[in-house]
N, C-alpha and C positions, 0 to 999 in steps of 0.2 A: 505493500499499499504505499501510496506517495500522501503525506500529509502534510499542509501548510498552515503555520501559526501566526496569525496576523497580530502586530504589536505596534505599540506606538512610535517606537523608535529604538532601535537596537542600544543607542548609547544608553538608554533609560531602563535597560533591562539588567536583572541582578542574578548571582547565582542561585538565592533560595526562592525566587520568585516560582509562583505555582508554574507558570508556563513552561521554565526550565525545567522542572520536574517531568512535566507531562511530556516534552519534546526529549527529554534524555530517555524516559520508558518507550517511546514509539521506537526511537531508535536502537535499543536494546532487544526490542521484538522483531528486529529486522527489517522495519520499514524506514524509506526515504524520507527524510525530512527537511522542509523549508521553512524559511523565515519571510515574511513579507510584511511591509511599511505602508504607511500612507504614500511617501514618494513613489512606488514602485508600480502602480497599475499603468498599463496601456491598453485602450482598447481602441485596436488597429483600424486601418482603412478600408480591410476585407471583412469586419465587424466580429474578428477575433478577438477575445480577452486574454491578454498576455500580462505578464509580471515579470521585473527584474529582481529576483529572489536570491536570498543568501542559502546556498546548499551547504548542509554540513557532511562532510563524507561519511561513508557508512563505514560501520565499525561498532566497538563497543565503549564504554567508558567506565571506570569502577564505580562512579555515583555521579550524580547531577552536576557537582562541583567540578569534576573533571570534563564532562560534557559539556561546560560553559567555556570552559577553556579552550576547548576546541572551538566552540562555535565563533568566539572572539579571534580566534588566530587566522593565519594567513591559510590555512588547511581549509577552511569554509569560504569558497567562491562563488563570485556573482556569476549569475545566468540568467538569461531571458527565456522565460518558459511559456508555452501555450497552457492556459486554465486547465483545457481539455485532458492533459496530461495528468493533472492532479485528482485524487480521489475525495480528499476532505479539507477543509480549511475551517480551523477554529479560530473564532474570531475572539482574541484574548486584548485586545486593546479597551482603556476606557476614556470615551468620548470627552468626558470631563475634563482630562489633562489637556487637550488640545482646543477645546471650547472657545477660550478668550484669546490667545496667542495665534493660533493656526485654526482657525473656525472651518476653513477649507477642509483639514485632515479630520475633521470629530467624526463626521457620518460616512467617511469614504469606505469604511469595513462594510457598512450596511448596504452603501448604494451598488459597491463594486461586487458584494457578497450577493446581491440578488441577481447582478449579472452572470456572477460563476453560476449560480444554481439552473439558471436559463442553459447553461452549456453543460449539465450534467454532474456538476460538482455538488458533494453534502458539505452544507455549510452549517456549523454548529456555532451557538446558537441560531435557530432561524432567523434570517436576518430582517424579513418582514414584521416579524412580533419584536425583534430588537430595535426597529425603526418608532415602534408606539411605547417603546419602553426608556428611551434617550432620557427622559426626565424623571423625576421623582413621582410625576402623576401617575407612572403605572401601578405605584403602589397602593392608589386608591381604588385600584379594580379588584383588590383582594376583599373577602368576607369582612365585614364591619367586626365582626366578634373577635379576630386577631389584630386588629390595628387599635393603635391609640388615636384618639380624637384628636382629629387636624382638620386644620382650615389651611388653604392657600389664597394670597391676596397680597396686594403692593399697599391697602387702605390702613395706615395707621391705627384708626379707629377702630376697625373691625379686629385688630389684633389686641389692643387695650381690651375690648370688650371679652375677647376669649381668654385674655389673660386673669381679668376678674373673675371671668366664671370658674375659673380653676385657682383660685385663691393665689394668684400670682405665681404659680409654677408650672412654667411652660418651656419648652425647648423652641428655638427659633434658628432656620438653617435657609439656605439658598435651595431653590426648586431643582436646579443644575448644580452639580458639584460631588465630590466624592471624596473619600480618605478623611471626613471628618473636618474638613475646610469650611470656614465661616460658621461653625455651629456655637450657638449660645444657650445657655439656661437663665433663665428669667427666675428671681427670686428675690427675698426680701432685703438681702444685702446688697443689691445692684437694680433695683426696680427704678431708680432715678436715672439709671442709663439707659432705657429701654426705648426713647427716641433716637438715641445714638446706633443702638444695636439694628433698630428698623432702617436706618439711613445706609450702614455700613453693608447690610445685606441687600438691601433694596437697589443699590446702585447694577447690580448685575440681573435684576430680574424680579420674578415674583417670590414671596417669602413664604415658608411652610411654618405656620405655627403648630406645635403639637404639644397635647397634654404630656406632663411629665409622670413617668410610670416610675413609682417609689422604688421598686425591685433594681433600677436602673443603677441605685448606688454601687452594687455589687460587680458592675459591669455589664455585659452581655454575652451571649451564647451563639460564636459562628458554627452553624451546623449544614454540611454541602448536601445536595439533593443531586441525584443522579435519575437521570430519565424519569423525572418525578416521584421519586422515592429516598428517603434518607440513605445515604452512601455509607456502606458497612462491611466490613470483612470479620466472620466469627464473631459477632455481635458486639464487635469494637465500632464505634460509628466515628465519623469523620468529623470531629467537632473539637471545639476548646472553648474556655471563656477567656474572654478579653476583660481584664480589669483596668480601670481607669488609672492614669498617673495622677499622682497627688495633686490636687487642685486643678483639675483638668477633667471636665464630663466627656471627654472622648475617649472610646474605648478602642479605636483603632490602632494597631500594633505600632504604625510609621508616625503615628501622632503622640507616641509614649505611652501607650498602653502595654499591659503586660500579659502574656499568654499561660493560660494555665490548663490543666487536665481538669476536664468535666465528666460527670457521669449523666448520661443522656435518661431522662425519665419519660413516664407516659405524658407528663404536661408538654414536653417539648415535641413529642411524636404524634400527638392530636393537634398540635397548632401545623406541623408538617403535612398532617394529613387533610387538613380546611384547604391549605392551600395546591394541595396537589392538583385536583382538576384542573385549574386554571394552567400552572406550568406546563401539565400534558398538552392541553389545548393550545397553547401559545408554542408548542416546539421548544421548551428550554431544556436543552440536555444537561447542561451544569451549571447550578445557581448555588449561592451561598445566602443564606437567611439569618438574620441577626434577630434572636430572640431574647426578649426580656420578660421574665415570668410567663403570662401566657400569651403574649402580645408580640407581632414581628416589627421592629423598627424600621430593617430595611431589607430589600431584596435585591441582590447583586448578579444582575442577569449578564454582566459581561466580562468582568474578569476577576472573581473571586478568589482571592488571596489565603493563607494559611495552611495550604496544602502541605506543605513540608512541615511545618510544626505539627500537626495534626498527626501526621505520618510518624513524627518521632515520636510523640507521646503515647500514639497506641501501640507503637513498635510493631507496626506492618506499612506496608507500601500501598496507600491509596490510591496513585497512579496507576496502578496495575489493572483494578477493576475498570478505571476510566478509559483507559488505550483498549483495552478489550471489548467495552461497550461499542466503541468506535469500529472495532474490526468487524463487529456483528452488522451493524450500518451497511457499511460496504458490502459484505456477504450477501445481506439482505436486497441491497440494491441490484446487484447481479442476478441473483435468483429473480426478481420479480422488477424488472427494469421500466415497465410501465404502469405500476401498480399504485405507487406511494408518492404523494408529495413530499418535498423536503421538511415540513413541517412534522408528517408522520415518520418519517425515517429517523428526525431529530429526538424522538423518546420510544424507538422501538428498541 
């Protein structure tokens, strides 16, 4: 199988990224691995879709860290390929990273992913659904039972009324963004700064105001979902608890949060079950959900991270069932070349 990983920028890839681990696992299993960035697409005059890809040489590496050294070395060469030669593209970019300074790049994976689907490539997650999930409004389409109460507005009076309804305890964040960027917690100690918070977030668009879930004091749980189900190996779930850094409400690891092992209980599994139907309907192959108590705070459908940490804590390699699932999709497409849409293949 030939598998391409679409990322924001090779210079911003790191050894312990989930993408690195997935690409390493694919190569270990004998597959050809390519990397593609927003700069690389070419829709040619003959309507063929090509890409200037980074090709990782065939072989094996002792671990994902050694694989990353090969990826970044001169052993990995540039080559122009016809996308019809690729079996699968994993869209692993984060549009929010490019939204401000490279807006043209933010949705290029979605746009050219759709074109790749037309040419017979399996694209994961499904690009049409990702197009609807490019901002946090997608989150509102999940059952109200599992969502913290939320409003989305640019009107300061709306936000102040919402804060009053929730006794001054709310979270404010941008509609578009990721990684905990621009997130504020309003409470008794900083209520006088509400106007400044609204102004700071509102510069970039709509503002999400969300009720504060008290259980968030202990951080949140990142749980991976594969083909609509919690990802697990031998009753070990691909999950971790992300605890907040001192004096910071954000649990994101690269925002100072700390990763801890966690036991997944019936409560988290029930939340996963409630959102499963939509993930399946939308062809969301690999997703990271952030759970606090019995609520989901985020659904990361673009580039969920912490796969390496989850594997290390559980003592198993969660990249293996993910790539095995991709292999099954390629086999299903070969067996039923005209029977399944990309969205169906994404969750088979």
